[in-house]
N, C-alpha and C positions, 0 to 999 in steps of 0.2 A: 844293611839288614842285620838285625840282632836276633840271635836265638839263645835262649837261656831258660833255665827252670823247666817248666812244662810246656813251652811253646813249641809246637811241631810244624806249624805253618804260619808264615807271616807274609801277607800280600798287601801291596799298595798300588793304587791307581792314582796318578797325578795328572791333572790338567793344568798347564802353565800358560799364562799369557803375560803381556807386558805389565809388570808391577803387581801381579797377583797369582796365586795358585789355589786350586781346590784339590783336596786329597781325601780319598776314601780308603780306609784300611780294614783289614780282616785279620784277626789273630785266632788261631785254632790251638786249643790246649790238649786235644787228643785227636786221633785219626778216625774216630767213628763217623764223623761227617763225610770224610773223603770215602770211606768204605761204603756208606749208604749210597752215595752218588755212583760209585763204581757198580754196585749191585743193580741200581735202577738202569744204568746204561747197558749192563750185560743182559738184563731181562728184555730190554727194548730191542736189542739187535738180533735176538733169536728169530730165525726165519726170514730175515731181511737179505736181499741179494748182496753179494760182495760189492764193496764200494768204500768211499771215504765219507765218514760221518763225523759230526761234531756234537758237542753237548747241546748246541742250539737245536739240532735235529731231535735229540732225545727229549728236550724240554718243550719242543713245539714252538720255538721262538722264531 
């Protein structure tokens, strides 16, 4: 992982098989996207019973 300049988030998902890889990457230059997701999750959880939730629950996946 390399962070420099204005990169605040660097994520990679790698699928590897014999002789090949598929890679999906995401580079965030500011934290506003993370903050928006946190606010969506906070609004969603209000009024829900105590429990373990994931972003898949929040997003309806």
